[in-house]
N, C-alpha and C positions, 0 to 999 in steps of 0.2 A: 484525592481524585478517585471517584468510583470507577469500577471496571468498565461499565458501559460507556461512561464519558471518555475514558481512556481510549477505548476501541473506536469511538466516533471521531475523536481528534486524530488518531493515527490514520483512519480511513480518509478523513478530509485532507490531510497532508499528502497521502498517497495520490489521491485524485488530483490535487493541485499540481504535483510534479508530473503526473502522467499527462495532464492537459498542457503543461508548459512544454513538454516534449512532443506535442502534437500526436499522441498515441490514443488509439481507441482501447477500450477494455479488452477487446478480442486480441489486438496486437500485443498488448502487454502480457496477456495470458499466454499467448503463443510463445513469447520470449522466455517465460519462466515455467512453461509446461503446467499451467493452471487454467481451468476453464474460465470463460468469460463470466459465467454465473458466480464463480467463487471470487473473482476480482470485484464484481459488483457487491457481493456480500461483505468483503473486506472494507471496501470504500464506504459502505453504509453502516459500518460498525456492528455488523451482525455475525462476524466470524473472527474467532481467535486464531492466530497463526503462530508458527514456530519461528525461532530466530533464523533458521535455515531459509525459510521463505522470505523473511525480511532481507536477508543477504541477497537472495536471487532478485528480489524486486529492486533493491538499490543498485545492483549491478546492471540490471536491464535499463534502468533510468539514468545510469551513469552519474549517480550521486552518492555521497557518503550516507551510510545507514543512519547516522546521527541526525540527518536532516529530517528524517521521517519521525523522529522523536523530539524534535526541537521544542514542541509545546510543553514538554515536561518541566523544563527549567524555569 
């Protein structure tokens, strides 16, 4: 899998879980101390993030971090 494809798949899953939890990008960003613009960039596969940020996002969504990477398997 190419890097860009990986980032898009990750972003798609992040958006999916954010919407399942009824959260806006702004609300999720506030919970993890990231701007709404950065959340949008992550969801659109335009932004690479750290594992620390993945941990914050999964905690804010109350899901296992592995759910955000489920597409890899």
